A tleap script that builds the chain and sets N, CA, C and O, in Angstrom:
source leaprc.protein.ff14SB
mol = sequence {
  NMET GLU LYS HIE LYS TRP THR ARG ALA GLU
  ILE ASP ALA TYR ARG LYS GLU ARG GLY SER
  GLY PHE TYR PHE ASN ARG GLU ASP ARG ASN
  LEU PHE VAL PRO LYS ALA TYR SER PHE GLY
  ARG THR LEU ASN TRP ALA ASN PRO ILE SER
  TRP VAL PHE LEU ALA ALA LEU ALA ALA PHE
  LEU VAL TRP ARG LEU ALA PHE CHIE
}
set mol.1.N position { -12.439 11.313 12.307 }
set mol.1.CA position { -13.027 10.238 11.236 }
set mol.1.C position { -12.688 8.947 11.777 }
set mol.1.O position { -11.672 8.855 12.466 }
set mol.2.N position { -13.487 7.830 11.531 }
set mol.2.CA position { -13.284 6.587 11.686 }
set mol.2.C position { -12.469 5.932 10.607 }
set mol.2.O position { -12.740 6.156 9.427 }
set mol.3.N position { -11.440 5.098 10.967 }
set mol.3.CA position { -11.017 4.060 9.650 }
set mol.3.C position { -11.820 3.134 9.054 }
set mol.3.O position { -12.562 2.486 9.793 }
set mol.4.N position { -11.835 2.941 7.952 }
set mol.4.CA position { -12.646 1.850 7.509 }
set mol.4.C position { -12.083 1.301 6.150 }
set mol.4.O position { -11.326 2.097 5.594 }
set mol.5.N position { -12.236 0.425 5.666 }
set mol.5.CA position { -11.927 -0.251 4.358 }
set mol.5.C position { -12.615 0.487 3.289 }
set mol.5.O position { -13.843 0.569 3.271 }
set mol.6.N position { -11.826 1.052 2.353 }
set mol.6.CA position { -12.698 2.002 1.427 }
set mol.6.C position { -12.671 1.081 -0.066 }
set mol.6.O position { -11.816 0.303 -0.489 }
set mol.7.N position { -13.714 1.434 -0.535 }
set mol.7.CA position { -14.186 0.650 -1.761 }
set mol.7.C position { -13.261 1.160 -2.935 }
set mol.7.O position { -12.470 2.071 -2.687 }
set mol.8.N position { -13.325 0.610 -4.218 }
set mol.8.CA position { -12.516 0.874 -5.261 }
set mol.8.C position { -12.821 2.302 -5.905 }
set mol.8.O position { -11.972 2.949 -6.517 }
set mol.9.N position { -14.186 2.729 -5.683 }
set mol.9.CA position { -14.753 3.909 -6.127 }
set mol.9.C position { -14.098 5.108 -5.009 }
set mol.9.O position { -13.635 6.118 -5.539 }
set mol.10.N position { -14.069 5.045 -4.010 }
set mol.10.CA position { -13.564 5.733 -2.854 }
set mol.10.C position { -12.035 5.899 -3.205 }
set mol.10.O position { -11.600 7.045 -3.316 }
set mol.11.N position { -11.346 5.014 -3.355 }
set mol.11.CA position { -9.806 4.995 -3.780 }
set mol.11.C position { -9.751 5.794 -5.010 }
set mol.11.O position { -9.067 6.817 -4.998 }
set mol.12.N position { -10.349 5.475 -6.002 }
set mol.12.CA position { -10.200 6.256 -7.363 }
set mol.12.C position { -10.272 7.862 -7.229 }
set mol.12.O position { -9.515 8.710 -7.701 }
set mol.13.N position { -11.610 8.029 -6.305 }
set mol.13.CA position { -12.020 9.618 -6.117 }
set mol.13.C position { -10.783 10.047 -5.302 }
set mol.13.O position { -10.192 11.039 -5.729 }
set mol.14.N position { -10.281 9.426 -4.148 }
set mol.14.CA position { -9.006 10.022 -3.326 }
set mol.14.C position { -7.852 10.199 -4.195 }
set mol.14.O position { -7.098 11.153 -4.003 }
set mol.15.N position { -7.634 9.321 -5.185 }
set mol.15.CA position { -6.459 9.595 -6.102 }
set mol.15.C position { -6.625 10.588 -6.884 }
set mol.15.O position { -5.607 11.245 -7.104 }
set mol.16.N position { -7.945 11.048 -7.573 }
set mol.16.CA position { -8.318 12.015 -8.537 }
set mol.16.C position { -7.925 13.280 -7.884 }
set mol.16.O position { -7.309 14.165 -8.476 }
set mol.17.N position { -8.389 13.359 -6.340 }
set mol.17.CA position { -8.315 14.513 -5.708 }
set mol.17.C position { -7.065 15.001 -5.327 }
set mol.17.O position { -6.683 16.165 -5.451 }
set mol.18.N position { -6.410 14.010 -4.831 }
set mol.18.CA position { -4.800 14.212 -4.411 }
set mol.18.C position { -3.874 14.198 -5.465 }
set mol.18.O position { -2.866 14.898 -5.371 }
set mol.19.N position { -4.118 13.340 -6.684 }
set mol.19.CA position { -2.925 13.355 -7.813 }
set mol.19.C position { -1.631 12.788 -7.432 }
set mol.19.O position { -0.639 13.207 -8.027 }
set mol.20.N position { -1.501 11.909 -6.539 }
set mol.20.CA position { -0.196 11.406 -6.051 }
set mol.20.C position { 0.199 10.110 -6.745 }
set mol.20.O position { -0.710 9.392 -7.163 }
set mol.21.N position { 1.398 9.762 -6.900 }
set mol.21.CA position { 1.736 8.359 -7.330 }
set mol.21.C position { 1.761 7.206 -6.382 }
set mol.21.O position { 1.685 6.023 -6.713 }
set mol.22.N position { 1.869 7.646 -5.235 }
set mol.22.CA position { 1.889 6.875 -4.083 }
set mol.22.C position { 0.527 6.854 -3.299 }
set mol.22.O position { -0.098 7.893 -3.088 }
set mol.23.N position { 0.148 5.760 -2.926 }
set mol.23.CA position { -1.043 5.867 -2.177 }
set mol.23.C position { -0.922 5.855 -0.442 }
set mol.23.O position { -0.603 4.883 0.242 }
set mol.24.N position { -1.224 7.027 -0.031 }
set mol.24.CA position { -0.802 7.175 1.502 }
set mol.24.C position { -2.051 7.763 1.886 }
set mol.24.O position { -2.218 8.956 1.634 }
set mol.25.N position { -3.112 6.997 2.557 }
set mol.25.CA position { -4.429 7.367 2.999 }
set mol.25.C position { -4.429 6.736 4.429 }
set mol.25.O position { -4.344 5.523 4.625 }
set mol.26.N position { -4.534 7.690 5.415 }
set mol.26.CA position { -4.559 7.371 6.694 }
set mol.26.C position { -5.742 6.737 7.342 }
set mol.26.O position { -5.765 6.022 8.344 }
set mol.27.N position { -7.033 7.263 6.335 }
set mol.27.CA position { -8.242 6.911 6.883 }
set mol.27.C position { -8.568 5.560 6.246 }
set mol.27.O position { -9.678 5.133 6.561 }
set mol.28.N position { -7.883 4.826 5.458 }
set mol.28.CA position { -8.199 3.522 4.664 }
set mol.28.C position { -7.386 2.718 5.559 }
set mol.28.O position { -6.272 2.952 6.028 }
set mol.29.N position { -8.271 1.584 5.724 }
set mol.29.CA position { -7.460 0.332 6.601 }
set mol.29.C position { -6.929 -0.584 5.606 }
set mol.29.O position { -6.145 -1.445 6.006 }
set mol.30.N position { -7.249 -0.534 4.296 }
set mol.30.CA position { -6.623 -1.459 3.433 }
set mol.30.C position { -5.219 -1.609 3.230 }
set mol.30.O position { -4.554 -0.594 3.026 }
set mol.31.N position { -4.589 -2.901 3.262 }
set mol.31.CA position { -3.008 -2.894 3.136 }
set mol.31.C position { -2.803 -2.834 1.589 }
set mol.31.O position { -1.976 -2.087 1.067 }
set mol.32.N position { -3.577 -3.636 0.935 }
set mol.32.CA position { -3.261 -3.723 -0.560 }
set mol.32.C position { -4.455 -3.005 -1.188 }
set mol.32.O position { -5.609 -3.213 -0.816 }
set mol.33.N position { -4.116 -2.136 -2.176 }
set mol.33.CA position { -5.039 -1.344 -3.044 }
set mol.33.C position { -4.720 -1.537 -4.336 }
set mol.33.O position { -3.562 -1.810 -4.652 }
set mol.34.N position { -5.776 -1.412 -5.303 }
set mol.34.CA position { -5.520 -1.522 -6.589 }
set mol.34.C position { -4.744 -0.474 -7.137 }
set mol.34.O position { -4.927 0.655 -6.683 }
set mol.35.N position { -3.814 -0.668 -8.139 }
set mol.35.CA position { -2.864 0.148 -8.764 }
set mol.35.C position { -3.654 1.331 -9.574 }
set mol.35.O position { -4.723 1.109 -10.144 }
set mol.36.N position { -3.103 2.435 -9.566 }
set mol.36.CA position { -3.730 3.574 -10.366 }
set mol.36.C position { -3.975 3.328 -11.929 }
set mol.36.O position { -5.029 3.474 -12.548 }
set mol.37.N position { -2.512 2.847 -12.485 }
set mol.37.CA position { -2.465 2.929 -13.804 }
set mol.37.C position { -2.411 1.646 -14.519 }
set mol.37.O position { -2.401 1.746 -15.746 }
set mol.38.N position { -2.371 0.333 -13.966 }
set mol.38.CA position { -2.021 -0.789 -14.546 }
set mol.38.C position { -2.700 -1.851 -13.572 }
set mol.38.O position { -3.309 -1.529 -12.551 }
set mol.39.N position { -2.520 -3.140 -14.009 }
set mol.39.CA position { -3.166 -4.309 -13.246 }
set mol.39.C position { -2.279 -4.370 -12.019 }
set mol.39.O position { -1.169 -3.858 -11.876 }
set mol.40.N position { -3.085 -5.202 -11.036 }
set mol.40.CA position { -2.434 -5.416 -9.855 }
set mol.40.C position { -2.667 -4.857 -8.660 }
set mol.40.O position { -3.667 -4.142 -8.589 }
set mol.41.N position { -1.937 -5.011 -7.601 }
set mol.41.CA position { -2.040 -4.142 -6.241 }
set mol.41.C position { -0.739 -3.427 -5.808 }
set mol.41.O position { 0.383 -3.780 -6.168 }
set mol.42.N position { -0.985 -2.491 -5.079 }
set mol.42.CA position { 0.021 -1.843 -4.351 }
set mol.42.C position { -0.206 -1.558 -2.820 }
set mol.42.O position { -1.285 -1.758 -2.263 }
set mol.43.N position { 0.858 -1.098 -2.231 }
set mol.43.CA position { 0.779 -0.730 -0.915 }
set mol.43.C position { 0.077 0.389 -0.578 }
set mol.43.O position { 0.193 1.356 -1.332 }
set mol.44.N position { -0.808 0.506 0.630 }
set mol.44.CA position { -1.143 1.678 1.225 }
set mol.44.C position { -0.095 1.948 2.312 }
set mol.44.O position { -0.003 1.260 3.329 }
set mol.45.N position { 0.752 3.086 2.005 }
set mol.45.CA position { 1.957 3.416 2.673 }
set mol.45.C position { 1.535 3.998 3.986 }
set mol.45.O position { 2.429 4.163 4.816 }
set mol.46.N position { 0.222 4.360 4.326 }
set mol.46.CA position { 0.059 5.049 5.450 }
set mol.46.C position { -0.399 3.792 6.464 }
set mol.46.O position { -0.638 4.103 7.631 }
set mol.47.N position { -0.508 2.619 6.136 }
set mol.47.CA position { -0.773 1.524 6.869 }
set mol.47.C position { 0.422 1.034 7.377 }
set mol.47.O position { 1.255 0.569 6.600 }
set mol.48.N position { 0.687 1.086 8.954 }
set mol.48.CA position { 2.035 0.676 9.524 }
set mol.48.C position { 2.387 -1.077 8.966 }
set mol.48.O position { 3.528 -1.474 8.733 }
set mol.49.N position { 1.411 -1.746 8.865 }
set mol.49.CA position { 1.705 -3.215 8.287 }
set mol.49.C position { 2.552 -3.102 6.992 }
set mol.49.O position { 3.470 -3.896 6.791 }
set mol.50.N position { 2.252 -2.140 6.135 }
set mol.50.CA position { 2.827 -2.175 4.728 }
set mol.50.C position { 4.401 -2.001 5.035 }
set mol.50.O position { 5.222 -2.532 4.287 }
set mol.51.N position { 4.837 -1.174 6.260 }
set mol.51.CA position { 6.214 -1.064 6.389 }
set mol.51.C position { 6.811 -2.243 6.964 }
set mol.51.O position { 7.948 -2.539 6.598 }
set mol.52.N position { 6.164 -3.016 7.877 }
set mol.52.CA position { 6.693 -4.230 8.403 }
set mol.52.C position { 6.645 -5.358 7.415 }
set mol.52.O position { 7.380 -6.325 7.612 }
set mol.53.N position { 5.690 -5.325 6.158 }
set mol.53.CA position { 5.719 -6.326 5.175 }
set mol.53.C position { 7.231 -5.853 4.471 }
set mol.53.O position { 8.151 -6.670 4.424 }
set mol.54.N position { 7.374 -4.597 3.988 }
set mol.54.CA position { 8.475 -4.345 3.245 }
set mol.54.C position { 9.810 -4.600 3.864 }
set mol.54.O position { 10.775 -4.854 3.144 }
set mol.55.N position { 9.927 -4.537 5.358 }
set mol.55.CA position { 10.946 -4.945 6.044 }
set mol.55.C position { 11.371 -6.321 6.078 }
set mol.55.O position { 12.546 -6.673 5.978 }
set mol.56.N position { 10.313 -7.147 6.230 }
set mol.56.CA position { 10.342 -8.447 6.265 }
set mol.56.C position { 10.657 -8.966 5.030 }
set mol.56.O position { 11.428 -9.926 5.028 }
set mol.57.N position { 10.158 -8.476 3.773 }
set mol.57.CA position { 10.733 -8.768 2.453 }
set mol.57.C position { 12.123 -8.523 2.325 }
set mol.57.O position { 12.874 -9.408 1.914 }
set mol.58.N position { 12.546 -7.348 2.655 }
set mol.58.CA position { 14.042 -6.890 2.487 }
set mol.58.C position { 14.833 -7.703 3.238 }
set mol.58.O position { 15.904 -7.962 2.690 }
set mol.59.N position { 14.668 -8.180 4.282 }
set mol.59.CA position { 15.351 -9.276 5.468 }
set mol.59.C position { 15.416 -10.461 4.613 }
set mol.59.O position { 16.506 -10.952 4.319 }
set mol.60.N position { 14.195 -10.995 4.158 }
set mol.60.CA position { 14.402 -12.338 3.469 }
set mol.60.C position { 15.206 -12.157 2.359 }
set mol.60.O position { 15.944 -13.107 2.100 }
set mol.61.N position { 15.263 -11.153 1.605 }
set mol.61.CA position { 16.082 -10.945 0.430 }
set mol.61.C position { 17.631 -10.911 0.764 }
set mol.61.O position { 18.439 -11.568 0.108 }
set mol.62.N position { 17.990 -10.094 1.836 }
set mol.62.CA position { 19.302 -10.231 2.328 }
set mol.62.C position { 19.744 -11.500 2.817 }
set mol.62.O position { 20.888 -11.903 2.604 }
set mol.63.N position { 18.917 -12.130 3.444 }
set mol.63.CA position { 19.267 -13.689 3.922 }
set mol.63.C position { 19.375 -14.344 2.925 }
set mol.63.O position { 20.344 -15.103 2.971 }
set mol.64.N position { 18.647 -14.401 1.788 }
set mol.64.CA position { 18.528 -15.421 0.948 }
set mol.64.C position { 20.083 -15.056 0.123 }
set mol.64.O position { 20.853 -15.983 -0.126 }
set mol.65.N position { 20.402 -13.722 -0.229 }
set mol.65.CA position { 21.511 -13.461 -0.744 }
set mol.65.C position { 22.640 -13.921 -0.142 }
set mol.65.O position { 23.521 -14.489 -0.786 }
set mol.66.N position { 22.712 -13.705 1.197 }
set mol.66.CA position { 23.956 -13.793 1.904 }
set mol.66.C position { 24.313 -15.177 2.247 }
set mol.66.O position { 25.506 -15.421 2.432 }
set mol.67.N position { 23.337 -16.233 2.371 }
set mol.67.CA position { 23.492 -17.474 2.856 }
set mol.67.C position { 23.218 -18.580 1.822 }
set mol.67.O position { 23.383 -19.763 2.119 }
set mol.68.N position { 22.804 -18.194 0.627 }
set mol.68.CA position { 22.424 -19.205 -0.490 }
set mol.68.C position { 23.245 -18.857 -1.811 }
set mol.68.O position { 23.097 -19.535 -2.827 }
savepdb mol mol.pdb
quit
């Protein structure tokens, strides 16, 4: 199956079917997806860019705390 950006309805159906607290969908190209239970966005943990984003954020925080 080819990757594509999923719509809100597809994401909600996927979550209802899987019942997971984390959104991990390899078929979805979205980096940020709507949160399941509140306002805002969360990461699609199956997207490799989300791990790069998390590592960059952690590196920035370590740098900020260590040098300022």
